[in-house]
C-alpha positions in Angstrom: 63.7 98.9 88.7 64.8 97.1 85.6 66.9 93.9 85.9 69.7 95.5 84.0 70.2 98.1 86.6 69.9 95.9 89.7 73.4 94.2 89.5 75.4 97.5 89.4 73.4 99.0 92.3 74.0 95.9 94.4 77.6 96.2 93.4 77.8 99.8 94.5 76.4 99.0 97.9 78.2 95.8 98.8 81.6 96.3 97.2 82.1 98.8 100.0 83.7 96.3 102.3 87.1 96.3 100.6 87.5 99.8 101.7 88.9 98.5 104.8 92.1 97.3 103.4 93.3 100.8 102.5 91.7 102.6 105.2 92.7 100.4 108.0 96.3 100.8 107.0 96.3 104.5 106.5 94.5 105.2 109.6 96.9 104.9 112.4 100.0 104.3 110.6 99.7 108.1 110.3 98.8 108.4 114.0 101.9 106.4 114.9 104.2 108.7 112.9 104.3 106.1 110.2 106.2 108.5 108.0 109.3 106.9 109.4 108.0 103.3 108.9 110.0 101.0 106.6 106.6 100.0 105.1 106.4 103.4 103.4 107.7 103.8 99.9 110.8 105.7 99.3 108.7 108.7 98.2 107.2 109.0 101.6 104.0 110.9 101.7 104.5 112.6 98.4 101.9 111.9 95.7 103.3 109.5 93.2 102.5 109.5 89.5 100.6 106.5 88.3 102.3 104.2 85.8 101.4 104.5 82.2 100.3 100.9 81.9 98.1 100.8 85.0 96.5 104.1 85.8 97.1 106.8 83.2 95.6 110.1 84.1 92.9 111.2 81.6 93.2 114.9 82.5 96.5 116.4 83.6 96.6 119.7 85.5 98.9 121.7 87.7 99.1 120.3 91.2 96.6 121.8 93.7 97.5 122.6 97.3 97.6 119.4 99.3 94.4 119.0 101.3 94.6 118.1 105.0 93.9 114.4 104.4 97.3 114.0 102.8 98.6 113.5 106.3 97.7 109.9 105.6 100.9 108.7 103.9 101.2 106.7 100.8 102.3 103.2 101.4 104.4 100.6 99.6 101.3 98.5 98.9 102.9 95.2 98.3 105.1 95.4 101.4 102.1 96.3 103.6 99.7 93.7 102.2 102.3 91.0 102.7 102.2 91.8 106.4 106.0 91.9 106.8 105.7 93.2 110.4 103.3 90.4 111.3 100.7 92.8 112.7 97.7 90.8 111.5 96.0 88.0 113.4 95.6 84.7 111.6 91.8 84.9 111.4 92.0 87.9 109.2 95.0 87.1 106.9 94.4 87.9 103.2 93.9 84.7 101.2 96.3 84.4 98.3 93.3 84.4 95.9 92.2 87.8 97.0 95.5 89.7 96.9 94.9 91.5 93.7 91.4 92.5 94.6 92.5 93.7 98.0 95.3 95.7 96.3 92.8 97.5 94.1 90.6 98.6 97.1 93.7 99.4 99.1 94.4 102.0 96.4 90.8 103.3 96.3 90.9 104.0 100.1 94.5 105.1 100.6 95.7 106.6 97.3 92.7 108.2 95.3 90.6 111.0 96.7 87.0 111.7 95.7 88.2 113.8 92.7 89.7 110.7 91.1 87.4 108.5 89.1 88.9 105.0 88.5 87.6 103.3 85.4 88.1 99.5 85.8 86.9 96.0 85.0 83.9 94.9 87.1 84.9 91.2 87.4 88.6 91.9 87.8 88.8 95.3 89.5 92.6 95.5 89.5 92.4 95.9 85.7 92.4 99.7 85.7 92.0 101.4 82.3 92.2 105.0 83.3 92.0 107.4 86.3 90.2 110.6 85.5 91.0 113.6 87.6 88.0 116.0 87.9 89.6 118.3 90.5 90.3 121.1 87.9 86.6 121.1 87.0 85.2 121.0 90.6 87.6 123.6 92.0 87.2 126.2 89.2 85.0 129.3 89.3 82.9 128.4 86.3 80.2 127.3 86.0 79.1 129.3 89.0 77.2 126.6 90.9 78.8 123.4 92.3 76.0 121.2 90.9 76.8 122.5 87.4 80.5 121.7 87.8 79.5 118.3 89.0 77.6 117.8 85.8 80.6 118.8 83.7 82.8 116.4 85.7 80.3 113.6 85.2 80.2 114.2 81.5 83.9 114.0 81.3 84.0 110.7 83.1 81.2 109.3 81.0 83.1 110.3 77.8 86.2 108.6 79.1 84.3 105.4 79.9 82.9 105.5 76.3 86.5 105.8 74.9 87.4 102.7 76.9 84.4 100.8 75.5 85.3 101.8 72.0 88.9 100.8 72.5 87.8 97.4 73.9 85.5 96.9 70.9 88.3 97.7 68.4 90.8 95.5 70.2 88.3 92.6 70.1 88.1 93.0 66.3 91.9 93.2 65.7 94.0 90.6 64.0 96.7 89.0 66.1 99.3 90.7 64.0 97.8 94.2 64.8 98.2 94.2 68.6 101.6 96.1 68.6 101.8 99.8 69.4 102.2 100.7 65.8 98.7 99.5 64.9 96.9 100.9 68.0 95.7 104.2 69.2 96.7 105.6 72.6 93.4 104.5 74.2 93.8 101.0 72.7 97.3 100.7 74.0 96.2 101.7 77.6 93.3 99.2 77.5 95.5 96.4 76.0 98.2 96.9 78.6 95.6 96.8 81.4 94.2 93.5 80.1 97.6 91.9 79.8 97.5 91.1 83.6 94.7 88.6 82.9 96.7 86.5 80.5 95.3 84.7 77.5 94.2 86.2 74.2 93.9 90.0 74.6 91.2 90.1 71.9 89.0 87.6 73.7 89.6 89.4 77.0 88.5 92.7 75.4 85.3 91.1 74.0 84.5 89.7 77.4 85.2 93.1 79.1 82.9 95.1 76.9 80.0 95.0 79.3 82.1 95.0 82.4 83.3 98.6 82.5 82.7 100.5 85.7 83.8 103.7 87.5 84.8 103.9 91.1 85.2 107.1 93.0 88.3 107.4 95.3 87.7 107.3 99.0 90.9 108.6 100.6 89.5 111.8 102.0 86.4 110.1 103.4 88.5 107.5 105.0 90.7 110.1 106.5 87.6 111.8 108.1 86.6 108.4 109.5 90.0 108.1 111.1 89.6 111.4 112.8 86.2 110.5 114.2 86.8 106.9 115.1 88.7 107.5 118.4 85.5 109.0 119.9 83.8 105.6 119.8 86.4 102.9 119.5 87.3 102.4 123.2 83.7 101.7 124.2 83.0 99.7 121.0 86.0 97.5 121.8 84.6 96.9 125.3 81.2 95.9 123.8 82.9 93.4 121.4 85.0 92.0 124.3 81.7 91.4 126.2 80.4 89.4 123.3 83.8 87.5 123.0 84.3 88.8 119.5 87.6 90.0 117.8 87.8 93.7 118.5 89.3 94.2 115.0 85.7 93.9 113.8 84.9 97.3 115.4 86.7 98.9 112.4 84.0 97.9 110.0 82.2 101.3 110.3 85.2 102.8 108.6 84.0 101.2 105.5 80.3 101.4 106.1 80.0 105.1 107.2 83.4 106.6 108.0 82.0 106.6 111.6 79.4 109.2 110.7 76.4 108.4 113.0 74.1 110.5 110.9 75.0 108.6 107.7 72.0 107.4 105.6 72.3 105.6 102.3 70.0 105.9 99.3 68.3 102.6 100.2 67.6 103.6 103.8 70.5 102.1 105.8 71.4 104.4 108.7 74.0 105.0 111.4 77.7 104.0 111.7 76.8 100.4 111.1 74.4 101.1 108.2 71.6 98.9 109.4 68.4 98.6 107.3 65.2 99.2 109.3 64.3 95.5 109.2 67.7 94.4 110.3 67.8 97.0 113.1 64.4 95.8 114.4 65.5 92.2 114.2 68.4 93.1 116.5 66.0 94.7 119.0 66.8 98.3 118.0 63.9 100.8 118.2 63.2 102.2 114.8 60.1 104.4 114.4 59.0 107.9 113.6 60.2 109.2 116.9 63.3 107.1 117.7 65.9 105.6 115.6 68.5 103.6 117.6 70.4 102.8 114.5 71.9 106.2 114.9 73.1 105.5 118.5 76.7 104.4 118.0 76.8 102.2 121.1 73.4 100.6 120.9 74.0 99.9 117.2 77.4 98.4 118.1 75.8 96.0 120.5 73.3 95.0 117.8 76.2 94.6 115.3 78.1 92.3 117.7 75.0 90.1 118.0 74.5 90.0 114.2 78.2 89.2 113.5 78.1 86.5 116.1 75.0 84.9 114.5 76.6 85.1 111.0 79.8 83.5 112.3 77.9 80.6 113.9 75.7 80.0 110.8 78.7 80.2 108.4 80.9 77.5 109.9 82.8 79.9 112.1 84.4 81.7 109.1 85.0 85.4 109.7 85.5 86.1 106.0 82.1 84.6 105.2 80.5 86.2 108.2 81.7 89.7 107.2 80.6 89.1 103.6 77.1 88.2 104.9 76.9 91.6 106.5 75.5 92.9 103.2 74.4 89.7 101.5 72.8 87.8 104.5 73.9 84.4 105.6 71.4 82.7 103.4 72.9 84.2 100.2 76.4 83.2 101.3 75.4 79.6 102.1 73.7 79.3 98.7 76.8 80.5 97.0 79.0 78.2 99.1 76.8 75.1 98.3 76.8 76.0 94.6 80.6 76.1 94.5 81.2 73.2 96.9 83.6 75.3 98.9 83.7 77.6 101.9 86.7 79.4 100.6 85.7 83.0 99.7 88.3 83.4 97.0 87.0 80.3 95.3 83.4 81.4 95.7 84.1 84.7 94.0 86.0 83.0 91.2 83.4 80.4 90.4 80.0 81.7 91.5 79.3 84.3 88.9 75.7 85.2 89.9 75.4 88.9 89.2 74.3 89.5 92.8 77.5 87.8 94.0 79.8 89.9 91.9 79.5 92.4 94.7 81.6 89.9 96.8 84.6 91.4 95.1 84.4 94.3 97.5 82.8 92.8 100.5 85.3 90.0 100.6 88.1 92.5 101.1 86.4 93.7 104.3 87.7 90.7 106.1 91.1 91.0 104.6 91.3 94.7 105.4 90.3 94.0 108.9 93.7 92.6 109.4 95.1 95.9 108.8 92.9 97.7 111.3 95.5 96.4 113.7 98.3 98.1 111.9 96.3 101.3 111.2 94.5 101.7 114.6 96.2 99.4 117.1 93.8 97.6 119.4 94.3 97.1 123.1 95.3 93.5 122.5 97.8 94.0 119.7 100.9 92.9 121.5 99.3 89.9 123.1 98.2 88.4 119.7 101.4 89.2 118.0 103.4 87.4 120.7 101.4 84.2 119.9 102.3 84.1 116.3 105.3 82.0 115.3 
């Protein structure tokens, strides 16, 4: 594997954590008839059109019949993330420095389904250039085979990413007097408007962003499937975490890791609802061999996950945001980053520590923030007790 490919693959694996934020919310707000909640936008569960400056759709089509996962309502993101109903325990509150990153992943897991490909900035993921809708290609009758339609969809997304890169390159070469709409193409206007949220000289921002273009597939339907499966396991998982004296909100992490699919297996060999690697599973006393794989046992794996999270928490100065981030990076990597930055604040570590392997913290960091919202999405047995303690 070349060094140039390694960072993106690490990013793909570990940026998963942020999934939580959106999923957590969407999950049981729906189960609690959240359609009536004041946290919902005035549009309710109706799909809203993205703004022209933030998420322009690259391919527009007639609306398809709403799939079943649309029972998960759309939320007023800002009102939900600000925790206006004070549903979130203090240990999992979103740090101010992570609000924008959390907001991006909130959208990925609660707004965009797997037919939406979000083209965005790697380092600043909330900078979204385009959203490409491939549903018209995937759900057509031609080409005949699904894999062929997938290829056509991938080609469209690749072409749109190239258009973004070309627009960034042209913006970087513009004179300051040529940055108004009159002197820019439609692609250049979209990219310019997306970069404005970063402040500073747009031309410099465009030059810096040239190598930082990435596409993220929406997760809304996968998250919805996880919400349907989760109730089979959560009561027992909560009891296991109580036994270990751990916050039971942490039992929602499999929503991000596997959508509670006990048969899930990643390309790198992680398996089960907690996505343990073989070596990690064995280190936590799980049997992993040719005959038995206890990583796929939801409850044995949950007991192992509780032990591992407790270890991370002790090693990393009793910080849950660092302990959860260490789920994919290991406590050693997080301690190294913390020492390099001279801070235990995760937002600060992400901002300053620009090791390519640590770029993936952008996603993982949101796992802890999103965990807050597991309480609002899937209420835990101790929800009311903890809320009563908050001023």
